Biopython code that builds the backbone (N, CA, C, O; Angstrom):
import numpy as np
from Bio.PDB.StructureBuilder import StructureBuilder

atoms = [
    (1, "MET", "N", (0.831, -1.196, 0.000)),
    (1, "MET", "CA", (0.000, 0.000, 0.000)),
    (1, "MET", "C", (0.873, 1.257, 0.000)),
    (1, "MET", "O", (0.566, 2.240, -0.675)),
    (2, "GLU", "N", (1.952, 1.211, 0.759)),
    (2, "GLU", "CA", (2.838, 2.375, 0.824)),
    (2, "GLU", "C", (3.462, 2.660, -0.542)),
    (2, "GLU", "O", (3.627, 3.815, -0.935)),
    (3, "GLU", "N", (3.808, 1.582, -1.262)),
    (3, "GLU", "CA", (4.394, 1.751, -2.597)),
    (3, "GLU", "C", (3.376, 2.400, -3.540)),
    (3, "GLU", "O", (3.732, 3.271, -4.334)),
    (4, "GLU", "N", (2.110, 1.975, -3.455)),
    (4, "GLU", "CA", (1.067, 2.568, -4.293)),
    (4, "GLU", "C", (0.905, 4.046, -3.969)),
    (4, "GLU", "O", (0.781, 4.869, -4.876)),
    (5, "ASP", "N", (0.904, 4.390, -2.685)),
    (5, "ASP", "CA", (0.781, 5.794, -2.284)),
    (5, "ASP", "C", (1.945, 6.611, -2.829)),
    (5, "ASP", "O", (1.761, 7.751, -3.255)),
    (6, "ASP", "N", (3.149, 6.028, -2.817)),
    (6, "ASP", "CA", (4.331, 6.713, -3.339)),
    (6, "ASP", "C", (4.182, 6.969, -4.837)),
    (6, "ASP", "O", (4.510, 8.054, -5.318)),
    (7, "ILE", "N", (3.691, 5.980, -5.570)),
    (7, "ILE", "CA", (3.485, 6.147, -7.009)),
    (7, "ILE", "C", (2.440, 7.225, -7.263)),
    (7, "ILE", "O", (2.612, 8.063, -8.149)),
    (8, "ILE", "N", (1.365, 7.206, -6.495)),
    (8, "ILE", "CA", (0.312, 8.218, -6.650)),
    (8, "ILE", "C", (0.882, 9.602, -6.384)),
    (8, "ILE", "O", (0.574, 10.541, -7.117)),
    (9, "GLU", "N", (1.701, 9.750, -5.357)),
    (9, "GLU", "CA", (2.313, 11.050, -5.056)),
    (9, "GLU", "C", (3.220, 11.502, -6.193)),
    (9, "GLU", "O", (3.208, 12.675, -6.565)),
    (10, "GLN", "N", (4.003, 10.585, -6.747)),
    (10, "GLN", "CA", (4.884, 10.943, -7.860)),
    (10, "GLN", "C", (4.069, 11.421, -9.052)),
    (10, "GLN", "O", (4.446, 12.375, -9.732)),
    (11, "ILE", "N", (2.952, 10.755, -9.299)),
    (11, "ILE", "CA", (2.094, 11.158, -10.415)),
    (11, "ILE", "C", (1.490, 12.529, -10.133)),
    (11, "ILE", "O", (1.448, 13.384, -11.018)),
    (12, "LYS", "N", (1.022, 12.741, -8.901)),
    (12, "LYS", "CA", (0.437, 14.040, -8.537)),
    (12, "LYS", "C", (1.461, 15.156, -8.684)),
    (12, "LYS", "O", (1.117, 16.267, -9.087)),
    (13, "ASN", "N", (2.723, 14.865, -8.358)),
    (13, "ASN", "CA", (3.762, 15.887, -8.396)),
    (13, "ASN", "C", (4.344, 16.092, -9.789)),
    (13, "ASN", "O", (5.061, 17.066, -10.022)),
    (14, "ALA", "N", (4.047, 15.194, -10.710)),
    (14, "ALA", "CA", (4.524, 15.365, -12.087)),
    (14, "ALA", "C", (3.844, 16.598, -12.672)),
    (14, "ALA", "O", (2.688, 16.888, -12.366)),
    (15, "GLU", "N", (4.560, 17.300, -13.498)),
    (15, "GLU", "CA", (4.036, 18.553, -14.036)),
    (15, "GLU", "C", (3.291, 18.313, -15.345)),
    (15, "GLU", "O", (3.738, 18.713, -16.420)),
    (16, "PHE", "N", (2.154, 17.653, -15.224)),
    (16, "PHE", "CA", (1.327, 17.442, -16.408)),
    (16, "PHE", "C", (0.783, 18.792, -16.850)),
    (16, "PHE", "O", (0.422, 19.631, -16.025)),
    (17, "LEU", "N", (0.729, 18.987, -18.142)),
    (17, "LEU", "CA", (0.219, 20.255, -18.652)),
    (17, "LEU", "C", (-1.275, 20.381, -18.435)),
    (17, "LEU", "O", (-1.790, 21.483, -18.242)),
    (18, "ASP", "N", (-1.965, 19.265, -18.467)),
    (18, "ASP", "CA", (-3.414, 19.310, -18.411)),
    (18, "ASP", "C", (-3.896, 18.016, -17.763)),
    (18, "ASP", "O", (-3.559, 16.924, -18.220)),
    (19, "TRP", "N", (-4.678, 18.141, -16.711)),
    (19, "TRP", "CA", (-5.143, 16.935, -16.036)),
    (19, "TRP", "C", (-6.097, 16.134, -16.908)),
    (19, "TRP", "O", (-6.268, 14.936, -16.679)),
    (20, "GLU", "N", (-6.730, 16.764, -17.911)),
    (20, "GLU", "CA", (-7.547, 15.998, -18.851)),
    (20, "GLU", "C", (-6.655, 15.062, -19.656)),
    (20, "GLU", "O", (-7.058, 13.945, -19.981)),
    (21, "ASP", "N", (-5.440, 15.515, -19.980)),
    (21, "ASP", "CA", (-4.494, 14.648, -20.678)),
    (21, "ASP", "C", (-4.149, 13.440, -19.817)),
    (21, "ASP", "O", (-4.069, 12.318, -20.317)),
    (22, "LEU", "N", (-3.947, 13.668, -18.533)),
    (22, "LEU", "CA", (-3.648, 12.566, -17.621)),
    (22, "LEU", "C", (-4.813, 11.590, -17.599)),
    (22, "LEU", "O", (-4.618, 10.375, -17.643)),
    (23, "GLU", "N", (-6.019, 12.124, -17.532)),
    (23, "GLU", "CA", (-7.202, 11.266, -17.505)),
    (23, "GLU", "C", (-7.265, 10.405, -18.773)),
    (23, "GLU", "O", (-7.606, 9.224, -18.713)),
    (24, "THR", "N", (-6.936, 11.005, -19.908)),
    (24, "THR", "CA", (-6.931, 10.272, -21.174)),
    (24, "THR", "C", (-5.915, 9.133, -21.129)),
    (24, "THR", "O", (-6.208, 8.014, -21.550)),
    (25, "VAL", "N", (-4.726, 9.426, -20.617)),
    (25, "VAL", "CA", (-3.689, 8.395, -20.531)),
    (25, "VAL", "C", (-4.132, 7.273, -19.604)),
    (25, "VAL", "O", (-3.926, 6.096, -19.901)),
    (26, "LEU", "N", (-4.744, 7.641, -18.476)),
    (26, "LEU", "CA", (-5.196, 6.614, -17.543)),
    (26, "LEU", "C", (-6.250, 5.719, -18.182)),
    (26, "LEU", "O", (-6.296, 4.518, -17.913)),
    (27, "LYS", "N", (-7.094, 6.299, -19.024)),
    (27, "LYS", "CA", (-8.110, 5.498, -19.711)),
    (27, "LYS", "C", (-7.479, 4.577, -20.748)),
    (27, "LYS", "O", (-8.032, 3.519, -21.048)),
    (28, "GLU", "N", (-6.321, 4.966, -21.303)),
    (28, "GLU", "CA", (-5.647, 4.145, -22.308)),
    (28, "GLU", "C", (-5.017, 2.896, -21.696)),
    (28, "GLU", "O", (-4.846, 1.892, -22.387)),
    (29, "ILE", "N", (-4.674, 2.945, -20.426)),
    (29, "ILE", "CA", (-3.964, 1.822, -19.811)),
    (29, "ILE", "C", (-4.775, 0.522, -19.910)),
    (29, "ILE", "O", (-4.230, -0.486, -20.358)),
    (30, "PRO", "N", (-6.067, 0.504, -19.508)),
    (30, "PRO", "CA", (-6.820, -0.752, -19.651)),
    (30, "PRO", "C", (-6.927, -1.198, -21.109)),
    (30, "PRO", "O", (-6.902, -2.396, -21.389)),
    (31, "GLU", "N", (-7.045, -0.251, -22.038)),
    (31, "GLU", "CA", (-7.112, -0.608, -23.456)),
    (31, "GLU", "C", (-5.823, -1.299, -23.876)),
    (31, "GLU", "O", (-5.854, -2.290, -24.606)),
    (32, "LYS", "N", (-4.698, -0.781, -23.419)),
    (32, "LYS", "CA", (-3.417, -1.392, -23.772)),
    (32, "LYS", "C", (-3.296, -2.781, -23.146)),
    (32, "LYS", "O", (-2.713, -3.687, -23.741)),
    (33, "LEU", "N", (-3.845, -2.943, -21.950)),
    (33, "LEU", "CA", (-3.819, -4.257, -21.311)),
    (33, "LEU", "C", (-4.653, -5.256, -22.105)),
    (33, "LEU", "O", (-4.315, -6.438, -22.171)),
    (34, "ASN", "N", (-5.737, -4.782, -22.705)),
    (34, "ASN", "CA", (-6.632, -5.663, -23.444)),
    (34, "ASN", "C", (-6.174, -5.904, -24.874)),
    (34, "ASN", "O", (-6.755, -6.729, -25.578)),
    (35, "ASP", "N", (-5.127, -5.186, -25.316)),
    (35, "ASP", "CA", (-4.644, -5.344, -26.686)),
    (35, "ASP", "C", (-3.989, -6.703, -26.917)),
    (35, "ASP", "O", (-3.876, -7.149, -28.059)),
    (36, "GLY", "N", (-3.573, -7.341, -25.879)),
    (36, "GLY", "CA", (-2.902, -8.635, -26.021)),
    (36, "GLY", "C", (-2.641, -9.204, -24.649)),
    (36, "GLY", "O", (-3.174, -8.725, -23.648)),
    (37, "ASP", "N", (-1.833, -10.208, -24.614)),
    (37, "ASP", "CA", (-1.498, -10.829, -23.341)),
    (37, "ASP", "C", (-0.328, -10.095, -22.710)),
    (37, "ASP", "O", (0.693, -10.699, -22.380)),
    (38, "ILE", "N", (-0.482, -8.802, -22.545)),
    (38, "ILE", "CA", (0.583, -7.972, -21.991)),
    (38, "ILE", "C", (0.240, -7.670, -20.536)),
    (38, "ILE", "O", (-0.828, -7.133, -20.241)),
    (39, "ALA", "N", (1.127, -8.008, -19.654)),
    (39, "ALA", "CA", (0.906, -7.722, -18.242)),
    (39, "ALA", "C", (1.788, -6.545, -17.849)),
    (39, "ALA", "O", (3.015, -6.635, -17.899)),
    (40, "LEU", "N", (1.169, -5.459, -17.463)),
    (40, "LEU", "CA", (1.922, -4.295, -17.007)),
    (40, "LEU", "C", (1.958, -4.305, -15.489)),
    (40, "LEU", "O", (0.938, -4.526, -14.836)),
    (41, "ASP", "N", (3.127, -4.067, -14.936)),
    (41, "ASP", "CA", (3.192, -3.919, -13.491)),
    (41, "ASP", "C", (3.183, -2.430, -13.148)),
    (41, "ASP", "O", (3.129, -1.577, -14.034)),
    (42, "LYS", "N", (3.236, -2.135, -11.867)),
    (42, "LYS", "CA", (3.147, -0.738, -11.418)),
    (42, "LYS", "C", (4.260, 0.122, -12.014)),
    (42, "LYS", "O", (4.030, 1.278, -12.369)),
    (43, "ASP", "N", (5.462, -0.438, -12.125)),
    (43, "ASP", "CA", (6.575, 0.332, -12.689)),
    (43, "ASP", "C", (6.333, 0.666, -14.152)),
    (43, "ASP", "O", (6.673, 1.756, -14.610)),
    (44, "ASP", "N", (5.742, -0.278, -14.887)),
    (44, "ASP", "CA", (5.428, -0.011, -16.296)),
    (44, "ASP", "C", (4.437, 1.136, -16.410)),
    (44, "ASP", "O", (4.597, 2.024, -17.248)),
    (45, "ILE", "N", (3.415, 1.114, -15.566)),
    (45, "ILE", "CA", (2.391, 2.163, -15.609)),
    (45, "ILE", "C", (3.002, 3.502, -15.219)),
    (45, "ILE", "O", (2.725, 4.520, -15.853)),
    (46, "LYS", "N", (3.834, 3.505, -14.175)),
    (46, "LYS", "CA", (4.486, 4.744, -13.744)),
    (46, "LYS", "C", (5.377, 5.295, -14.859)),
    (46, "LYS", "O", (5.350, 6.491, -15.149)),
    (47, "ASP", "N", (6.166, 4.417, -15.481)),
    (47, "ASP", "CA", (7.035, 4.854, -16.579)),
    (47, "ASP", "C", (6.221, 5.416, -17.732)),
    (47, "ASP", "O", (6.605, 6.418, -18.336)),
    (48, "TYR", "N", (5.101, 4.779, -18.038)),
    (48, "TYR", "CA", (4.226, 5.233, -19.124)),
    (48, "TYR", "C", (3.706, 6.638, -18.831)),
    (48, "TYR", "O", (3.705, 7.505, -19.704)),
    (49, "LEU", "N", (3.264, 6.853, -17.590)),
    (49, "LEU", "CA", (2.740, 8.171, -17.212)),
    (49, "LEU", "C", (3.839, 9.225, -17.221)),
    (49, "LEU", "O", (3.622, 10.340, -17.695)),
    (50, "LEU", "N", (5.007, 8.887, -16.707)),
    (50, "LEU", "CA", (6.101, 9.852, -16.685)),
    (50, "LEU", "C", (6.571, 10.174, -18.099)),
    (50, "LEU", "O", (6.917, 11.319, -18.394)),
    (51, "TYR", "N", (6.586, 9.172, -18.975)),
    (51, "TYR", "CA", (6.944, 9.409, -20.380)),
    (51, "TYR", "C", (5.993, 10.431, -20.994)),
    (51, "TYR", "O", (6.424, 11.369, -21.664)),
    (52, "HIS", "N", (4.693, 10.239, -20.760)),
    (52, "HIS", "CA", (3.722, 11.160, -21.340)),
    (52, "HIS", "C", (3.829, 12.550, -20.723)),
    (52, "HIS", "O", (3.623, 13.548, -21.414)),
    (53, "SER", "N", (4.150, 12.628, -19.431)),
    (53, "SER", "CA", (4.286, 13.954, -18.820)),
    (53, "SER", "C", (5.459, 14.691, -19.454)),
    (53, "SER", "O", (5.377, 15.897, -19.687)),
    (54, "LEU", "N", (6.543, 13.986, -19.733)),
    (54, "LEU", "CA", (7.689, 14.617, -20.395)),
    (54, "LEU", "C", (7.348, 14.992, -21.828)),
    (54, "LEU", "O", (7.739, 16.061, -22.299)),
    (55, "ARG", "N", (6.629, 14.133, -22.521)),
    (55, "ARG", "CA", (6.259, 14.406, -23.909)),
    (55, "ARG", "C", (5.393, 15.655, -23.984)),
    (55, "ARG", "O", (5.580, 16.484, -24.874)),
    (56, "TRP", "N", (4.441, 15.801, -23.052)),
    (56, "TRP", "CA", (3.564, 16.974, -23.067)),
    (56, "TRP", "C", (4.340, 18.241, -22.733)),
    (56, "TRP", "O", (4.056, 19.310, -23.273)),
    (57, "ARG", "N", (5.323, 18.116, -21.839)),
    (57, "ARG", "CA", (6.103, 19.292, -21.453)),
    (57, "ARG", "C", (6.978, 19.784, -22.591)),
    (57, "ARG", "O", (7.175, 20.986, -22.764)),
    (58, "THR", "N", (7.501, 18.841, -23.367)),
    (58, "THR", "CA", (8.444, 19.227, -24.409)),
    (58, "THR", "C", (7.773, 19.417, -25.765)),
    (58, "THR", "O", (8.399, 19.910, -26.703)),
    (59, "GLY", "N", (6.498, 19.028, -25.872)),
    (59, "GLY", "CA", (5.769, 19.172, -27.134)),
    (59, "GLY", "C", (6.186, 18.107, -28.053)),
    (59, "GLY", "O", (5.696, 18.036, -29.180)),
]
sb = StructureBuilder()
sb.init_structure("model")
sb.init_model(0)
sb.init_chain("A")
sb.init_seg("    ")
for serial, (resi, resn, name, xyz) in enumerate(atoms, 1):
    if name == "N":
        sb.init_residue(resn, " ", resi, " ")
    sb.init_atom(name, np.array(xyz, "f"), 0.0, 1.0, " ", f" {name:<3s}", serial, name[0])
structure = sb.get_structure()
C-alpha cells in the first residue's frame, strides 16, 4: 500500500500540462492491457505516465 501511495504522489507531483491529458492516458492503460497478453506492473504504468508527462512538457 505504501508503494502505491508513493506512485500516486509521484504522479500528482509530475508537471502534467493538463489533467484531462492525464485522464486520457489513464483510460488508455486498460485498453493497452486488453490489446494482447501484456501484463503491465506498477513500474510499467508509472514509466508510461512519466513518459507522457515529459512528452507533453516538451511538445
